[in-house]
DSSP file (Angstrom, degrees, kcal/mol; ACC not computed):
  #  RESIDUE AA STRUCTURE BP1 BP2  ACC     N-H-->O    O-->H-N    N-H-->O    O-->H-N    TCO  KAPPA ALPHA  PHI   PSI    X-CA   Y-CA   Z-CA
    1    1 A M              0   0    0      0, 0.0     2,-0.3     0, 0.0    16,-0.1   0.000 360.0 360.0 360.0 142.6  -15.7  -34.7   -2.2
    2    2 A S        +     0   0    0     14,-0.3    14,-0.2    50,-0.0    50,-0.1  -0.994 360.0   5.3-156.0 155.4  -12.2  -33.9   -1.2
    3    3 A G  S    S-     0   0    0     -2,-0.3    48,-2.0    48,-0.2     2,-0.3  -0.088  71.1 -92.1  73.3-170.9   -9.9  -33.7    1.7
    4    4 A G  E     -A   50   0A   0     46,-0.2     2,-0.4     2,-0.0    46,-0.3  -0.948  21.2-144.7-142.1 161.3  -10.6  -34.4    5.3
    5    5 A V  E     -A   49   0A   0     44,-2.7    44,-2.7    -2,-0.3     2,-0.4  -0.968  12.4-162.5-130.4 146.5  -11.8  -32.6    8.4
    6    6 A T  E     +A   48   0A   0     -2,-0.4     2,-0.3    42,-0.2    42,-0.2  -0.970  18.5 148.0-131.4 143.7  -10.8  -33.2   12.0
    7    7 A G        -     0   0    0     40,-2.5     5,-0.2    -2,-0.4     3,-0.1  -0.877  53.8 -58.4-151.7-174.9  -12.3  -32.2   15.3
    8    8 A K  B >  S-E   11   0B   0      3,-0.6     3,-2.6    -2,-0.3    37,-0.0  -0.387  77.7 -76.1 -67.3 155.1  -12.7  -33.3   18.8
    9    9 A A  T 3  S+     0   0    0      1,-0.3    38,-0.3     2,-0.1    37,-0.2  -0.308 122.8  11.0 -53.8 129.9  -14.3  -36.8   19.2
   10   10 A G  T 3  S+     0   0    0     36,-3.0    -1,-0.3    15,-0.2    17,-0.2   0.573 119.4  74.9  77.1  10.2  -18.0  -36.3   18.7
   11   11 A N  B <   +E    8   0B   0     -3,-2.6    -3,-0.6    35,-0.5    14,-0.1  -0.287  62.4 163.0-146.9  55.5  -17.6  -32.7   17.4
   12   12 A S        -     0   0    0     12,-0.5    12,-0.3    -5,-0.2    -5,-0.1  -0.378  42.5-107.2 -78.0 155.6  -16.2  -33.0   13.8
   13   13 A L        -     0   0    0     34,-0.2    -8,-0.1     1,-0.1    -1,-0.1  -0.492  47.4 -94.0 -72.4 150.3  -16.3  -30.2   11.4
   14   14 A P        -     0   0    0      0, 0.0     2,-0.5     0, 0.0     9,-0.2  -0.396  34.7-147.8 -68.5 144.6  -18.9  -30.7    8.5
   15   15 A M  E     -F   22   0C   0      7,-3.2     7,-2.2    -2,-0.1     2,-0.1  -0.964  16.9-125.4-114.3 125.5  -17.5  -32.2    5.3
   16   16 A S  E     -F   21   0C   0     -2,-0.5   -14,-0.3     5,-0.2     2,-0.3  -0.435  28.3-177.9 -70.1 139.6  -19.1  -31.2    2.1
   17   17 A I  E >   -F   20   0C   0      3,-2.7     3,-1.3    -2,-0.1    37,-0.0  -0.779  47.0 -87.1-125.5 175.3  -20.6  -33.8   -0.3
   18   18 A S  T 3  S+     0   0    0      1,-0.3     3,-0.0    -2,-0.3    -2,-0.0   0.791 124.0  18.7 -59.8 -30.6  -22.1  -33.3   -3.7
   19   19 A N  T 3  S-     0   0    0     13,-0.0    15,-2.0    15,-0.0     2,-0.3  -0.074 133.1 -28.1-133.3  36.8  -25.7  -32.7   -2.3
   20   20 A G  E <  S-FG  17  33C   0     -3,-1.3    -3,-2.7    13,-0.3     2,-0.3  -0.992  75.1 -68.3 158.4-147.7  -25.2  -31.8    1.4
   21   21 A I  E     -FG  16  32C   0     11,-2.6    11,-2.6    -2,-0.3     2,-0.4  -0.952  21.1-146.1-140.9 158.7  -22.8  -32.3    4.3
   22   22 A V  E     +FG  15  31C   0     -7,-2.2    -7,-3.2    -2,-0.3     2,-0.3  -0.992  29.2 157.9-122.9 136.1  -21.7  -35.1    6.7
   23   23 A Y  E     - G   0  30C   0      7,-2.1     7,-3.4    -2,-0.4     2,-0.4  -0.959  30.7-121.7-149.8 167.8  -20.8  -34.3   10.3
   24   24 A A  E     - G   0  29C   0     -2,-0.3   -12,-0.5   -12,-0.3     5,-0.2  -0.898  14.5-168.6-117.4 142.9  -20.5  -36.1   13.6
   25   25 A T        -     0   0    0      3,-2.9    21,-0.4    -2,-0.4   -15,-0.2  -0.444  54.9 -78.4-105.0-170.8  -22.2  -35.6   17.0
   26   26 A A  S    S+     0   0    0      1,-0.2    19,-2.2    -2,-0.2    20,-0.1   0.844 127.9  11.7 -59.9 -33.6  -21.1  -37.3   20.2
   27   27 A D  S    S+     0   0    0     17,-0.2    16,-2.6   -17,-0.2     2,-0.3   0.420 121.7  52.0-125.7  -1.4  -22.8  -40.5   19.2
   28   28 A E  E     - H   0  42C   0     14,-0.3    -3,-2.9   -18,-0.1     2,-0.4  -0.947  60.4-132.3-141.5 155.5  -23.8  -40.3   15.5
   29   29 A L  E     -GH  24  41C   0     12,-2.5    12,-2.3    -2,-0.3     2,-0.5  -0.906  31.9-154.2 -96.6 137.0  -22.8  -39.5   12.0
   30   30 A V  E     -GH  23  40C   0     -7,-3.4    -7,-2.1    -2,-0.4     2,-0.7  -0.965  12.1-164.0-120.2 128.3  -25.3  -37.2   10.4
   31   31 A L  E     -GH  22  39C   0      8,-2.9     8,-1.9    -2,-0.5     2,-0.6  -0.941  15.2-172.2-108.0 108.9  -25.9  -37.0    6.6
   32   32 A R  E     -GH  21  38C   0    -11,-2.6   -11,-2.6    -2,-0.7     6,-0.2  -0.911  10.0-147.5-109.4 123.0  -27.7  -33.7    5.9
   33   33 A R  E >   -G   20   0C   0      4,-2.8     3,-2.1    -2,-0.6   -13,-0.3  -0.386  29.4-106.4 -82.7 162.3  -29.0  -33.1    2.4
   34   34 A A  T 3  S+     0   0    0    -15,-2.0   -14,-0.1     1,-0.3    -1,-0.1   0.758 120.2  61.0 -59.5 -26.0  -29.3  -29.7    0.7
   35   35 A D  T 3  S-     0   0    0    -16,-0.3    -1,-0.3     2,-0.1     3,-0.1   0.462 121.6-106.3 -81.9   0.1  -33.1  -29.9    1.2
   36   36 A G  S <  S+     0   0    0     -3,-2.1    -2,-0.1     1,-0.3     2,-0.1   0.298  76.0 135.7  93.7  -9.3  -32.6  -30.0    5.0
   37   37 A S        -     0   0    0     -5,-0.1    -4,-2.8     1,-0.0     2,-0.3  -0.413  37.4-157.4 -71.0 150.6  -33.5  -33.7    5.4
   38   38 A E  E     -H   32   0C   0     -6,-0.2     2,-0.4    -3,-0.1    -6,-0.2  -0.957  18.1-163.8-131.7 148.2  -31.2  -35.7    7.7
   39   39 A Q  E     -H   31   0C   0     -8,-1.9    -8,-2.9    -2,-0.3     2,-0.4  -0.998  17.4-157.6-126.1 134.8  -30.2  -39.4    8.2
   40   40 A R  E     -H   30   0C   0     -2,-0.4     2,-0.4   -10,-0.2   -10,-0.2  -0.910   6.9-169.6-118.5 141.4  -28.5  -40.4   11.4
   41   41 A Y  E     -H   29   0C   0    -12,-2.3   -12,-2.5    -2,-0.4     2,-0.4  -0.990  31.9-108.9-131.4 135.9  -26.3  -43.4   12.1
   42   42 A S  E     +H   28   0C   0     -2,-0.4   -14,-0.3   -14,-0.2   -15,-0.0  -0.497  57.3 141.5 -65.0 117.7  -24.9  -44.7   15.3
   43   43 A A    >   -     0   0    0    -16,-2.6     3,-0.8    -2,-0.4   -18,-0.1  -0.524  34.7-155.7-159.6  81.1  -21.2  -44.0   15.3
   44   44 A P  T 3   +     0   0    0      0, 0.0    19,-0.4     0, 0.0   -17,-0.2  -0.337  68.5   8.5 -69.8 141.1  -19.8  -43.0   18.8
   45   45 A G  T 3  S+     0   0    0    -19,-2.2    17,-0.6     1,-0.2     2,-0.2   0.694  72.4 174.0  72.8  23.1  -16.7  -40.9   19.1
   46   46 A V  E <   + B   0  61A   0     -3,-0.8   -36,-3.0   -21,-0.4   -35,-0.5  -0.445   7.2 165.7 -64.9 131.3  -16.0  -40.0   15.5
   47   47 A R  E     +     0   0A   0     13,-3.2   -40,-2.5     1,-0.3     2,-0.4   0.584  57.5  40.9-121.9 -19.2  -13.1  -37.5   15.4
   48   48 A D  E     -AB   6  60A   0     12,-1.4    12,-2.3   -42,-0.2     2,-0.4  -0.991  56.4-166.7-136.3 142.0  -12.0  -37.5   11.7
   49   49 A L  E     +AB   5  59A   0    -44,-2.7   -44,-2.7    -2,-0.4     2,-0.3  -0.990  13.0 175.6-126.9 137.9  -13.9  -37.4    8.4
   50   50 A F  E     -AB   4  58A   0      8,-2.4     8,-3.5    -2,-0.4     2,-0.4  -0.993  33.1-119.6-140.3 145.0  -12.4  -38.1    5.0
   51   51 A A  E     + B   0  57A   0    -48,-2.0     6,-0.2    -2,-0.3   -48,-0.2  -0.731  29.4 175.8 -77.5 130.9  -13.6  -38.5    1.4
   52   52 A I  E     -     0   0A   0      4,-1.4     2,-0.2     1,-0.5     5,-0.2   0.255  62.2 -34.7-121.4  10.1  -12.7  -41.9    0.2
   53   53 A G  E >  S- B   0  56A   0      3,-0.7     3,-2.1   -52,-0.0    -1,-0.5  -0.797  89.8 -45.6 153.1 168.1  -14.3  -41.8   -3.2
   54   54 A E  T 3  S+     0   0    0      1,-0.3    17,-0.1    -2,-0.2     3,-0.1  -0.460 129.5   7.9 -62.3 120.6  -17.4  -40.4   -5.0
   55   55 A G  T 3  S+     0   0    0     -2,-0.3    15,-2.6     1,-0.2    16,-0.7   0.623 113.9  98.1  83.9  13.8  -20.4  -41.1   -2.8
   56   56 A W  E <   -BC  53  69A   0     -3,-2.1    -4,-1.4    13,-0.2    -3,-0.7  -0.994  45.4-174.6-137.9 142.3  -18.3  -42.4    0.2
   57   57 A A  E     -BC  51  68A   0     11,-2.0    11,-3.4    -2,-0.4     2,-0.4  -0.991  15.8-143.8-131.1 143.1  -17.0  -40.8    3.4
   58   58 A E  E     -BC  50  67A   0     -8,-3.5    -8,-2.4    -2,-0.4     2,-0.5  -0.891  12.4-166.6-104.9 136.6  -14.7  -42.4    6.0
   59   59 A A  E     -BC  49  66A   0      7,-2.3     7,-3.2    -2,-0.4     2,-0.5  -0.985   6.2-155.9-125.6 121.9  -15.2  -41.7    9.7
   60   60 A R  E     +BC  48  65A   0    -12,-2.3   -13,-3.2    -2,-0.5   -12,-1.4  -0.839  20.6 162.6-102.9 131.6  -12.5  -42.6   12.2
   61   61 A A  E     -B   46   0A   0      3,-2.4   -15,-0.2    -2,-0.5   -16,-0.1  -0.862  51.1-105.6-134.4 169.2  -13.3  -43.2   15.9
   62   62 A D  S    S+     0   0    0    -17,-0.6   -17,-0.1    -2,-0.3     3,-0.1   0.837 119.9  44.3 -64.8 -31.5  -11.6  -44.8   18.8
   63   63 A V  S    S-     0   0    0    -19,-0.4     2,-0.3     1,-0.2    -1,-0.2   0.720 126.6 -21.8 -87.5 -21.8  -13.9  -47.8   18.6
   64   64 A A        -     0   0    0    -20,-0.2    -3,-2.4    -3,-0.1     2,-0.5  -0.986  55.3-107.1-171.7 169.2  -14.0  -48.4   14.8
   65   65 A I  E     -C   60   0A   0     15,-0.5    15,-3.0    -2,-0.3     2,-0.3  -0.987  40.2-161.9-112.9 126.8  -13.4  -47.0   11.3
   66   66 A F  E     -CD  59  79A   0     -7,-3.2    -7,-2.3    -2,-0.5     2,-0.4  -0.763  14.5-154.0-111.1 152.8  -16.7  -46.5    9.5
   67   67 A A  E     -CD  58  78A   0     11,-2.5    11,-3.0    -2,-0.3     2,-0.6  -0.999  13.1-160.9-123.2 126.8  -17.5  -46.0    5.8
   68   68 A L  E     -CD  57  77A   0    -11,-3.4   -11,-2.0    -2,-0.4     2,-0.6  -0.931   8.9-147.1-110.5 119.5  -20.7  -44.0    5.0
   69   69 A R  E     -CD  56  76A   0      7,-3.0     7,-1.2    -2,-0.6   -13,-0.2  -0.765  16.6-178.2 -83.6 126.1  -22.2  -44.4    1.5
   70   70 A T        +     0   0    0    -15,-2.6     5,-0.2    -2,-0.6   -14,-0.2   0.400  33.1 127.2-108.9   0.2  -23.8  -41.1    0.7
   71   71 A D  S >  S-     0   0    0    -16,-0.7     3,-2.5     3,-0.2     4,-0.3  -0.389  73.6 -98.1 -63.3 133.9  -25.4  -41.8   -2.7
   72   72 A M  T 3  S+     0   0    0      1,-0.3    -1,-0.1     2,-0.2    -2,-0.1  -0.278 108.4   9.4 -54.9 127.5  -29.1  -40.8   -2.7
   73   73 A G  T 3  S+     0   0    0     -3,-0.1    -1,-0.3     1,-0.0    -2,-0.1   0.341 122.8  69.1  83.3  -6.4  -31.2  -43.8   -2.1
   74   74 A R    <   +     0   0    0     -3,-2.5    -3,-0.2     2,-0.0    -2,-0.2   0.125  64.2 147.5-126.8  18.3  -28.2  -46.0   -1.2
   75   75 A E        +     0   0    0     -4,-0.3     2,-0.3    -5,-0.2    -5,-0.2  -0.287  15.5 145.7 -62.3 135.8  -27.2  -44.5    2.1
   76   76 A R  E     -D   69   0A   0     -7,-1.2    -7,-3.0     2,-0.0     2,-0.5  -0.936  40.7-130.7-168.7 146.3  -25.7  -47.0    4.6
   77   77 A L  E     -D   68   0A   0     -2,-0.3     2,-0.3    -9,-0.2    -9,-0.2  -0.902  24.3-171.1-106.4 132.3  -23.1  -47.1    7.3
   78   78 A Y  E     -D   67   0A   0    -11,-3.0   -11,-2.5    -2,-0.5     2,-0.6  -0.913  21.1-136.1-119.5 146.6  -20.5  -49.9    7.3
   79   79 A V  E     -D   66   0A   0     -2,-0.3   -13,-0.2   -13,-0.2    -2,-0.0  -0.915  30.0-133.5 -97.2 123.5  -17.9  -50.8   10.0
   80   80 A L        -     0   0    0    -15,-3.0   -15,-0.5    -2,-0.6     2,-0.1  -0.559  18.5-117.0 -79.8 138.2  -14.6  -51.5    8.2
   81   81 A P        +     0   0    0      0, 0.0    -1,-0.1     0, 0.0   -17,-0.0  -0.433  40.6 166.0 -71.7 148.2  -12.7  -54.7    9.1
   82   82 A E        -     0   0    0     -2,-0.1     5,-0.0     0, 0.0   -17,-0.0  -0.976  42.8 -86.7-156.9 154.2   -9.3  -54.3   10.7
   83   83 A P     >  -     0   0    0      0, 0.0     4,-2.0     0, 0.0     3,-0.5  -0.320  37.3-122.0 -62.9 147.1   -6.8  -56.5   12.5
   84   84 A Q  H  > S+     0   0    0      1,-0.2     4,-2.8     2,-0.2     5,-0.2   0.869 110.9  59.0 -59.5 -38.4   -7.4  -56.6   16.3
   85   85 A A  H  > S+     0   0    0      1,-0.2     4,-1.8     2,-0.2    -1,-0.2   0.877 106.5  47.3 -60.6 -38.1   -3.9  -55.4   17.0
   86   86 A V  H  > S+     0   0    0     -3,-0.5     4,-1.8     2,-0.2    -1,-0.2   0.919 112.4  49.4 -69.5 -42.9   -4.5  -52.2   15.0
   87   87 A R  H  X S+     0   0    0     -4,-2.0     4,-1.3     1,-0.2    -2,-0.2   0.911 111.8  48.4 -61.2 -43.8   -7.8  -51.7   16.8
   88   88 A E  H  < S+     0   0    0     -4,-2.8    -1,-0.2     1,-0.2    -2,-0.2   0.864 109.2  53.3 -66.4 -37.1   -6.2  -52.2   20.2
   89   89 A K  H  < S+     0   0    0     -4,-1.8    -1,-0.2    -5,-0.2    -2,-0.2   0.864 106.4  53.0 -65.2 -36.7   -3.4  -49.8   19.3
   90   90 A R  H  <        0   0    0     -4,-1.8    -1,-0.2     1,-0.3    -2,-0.2   0.811 360.0 360.0 -68.2 -32.3   -5.8  -47.0   18.4
   91   91 A Q     <        0   0    0     -4,-1.3    -1,-0.3    -5,-0.1    -2,-0.2   0.467 360.0 360.0 -81.4 360.0   -7.6  -47.3   21.7
């Protein structure tokens, strides 16, 4: 994984991962595998996606910053902690 992609909130460009893509809809992050299977996670308003390491993607939204683990069998969405002042400034 490399680089980042940006789009309107809820309409991000797909980001390639080793065995599929990650993209955002208005309310969800979608992890689509090369075999066509999908996993969806509640994440409203995602506007930016970034690779943050092998098997990890960062999704930035007005309400939070998310980290999505994309390793097969270990998929999970996390909300990253941040100071309240930073969160309020972003909104």
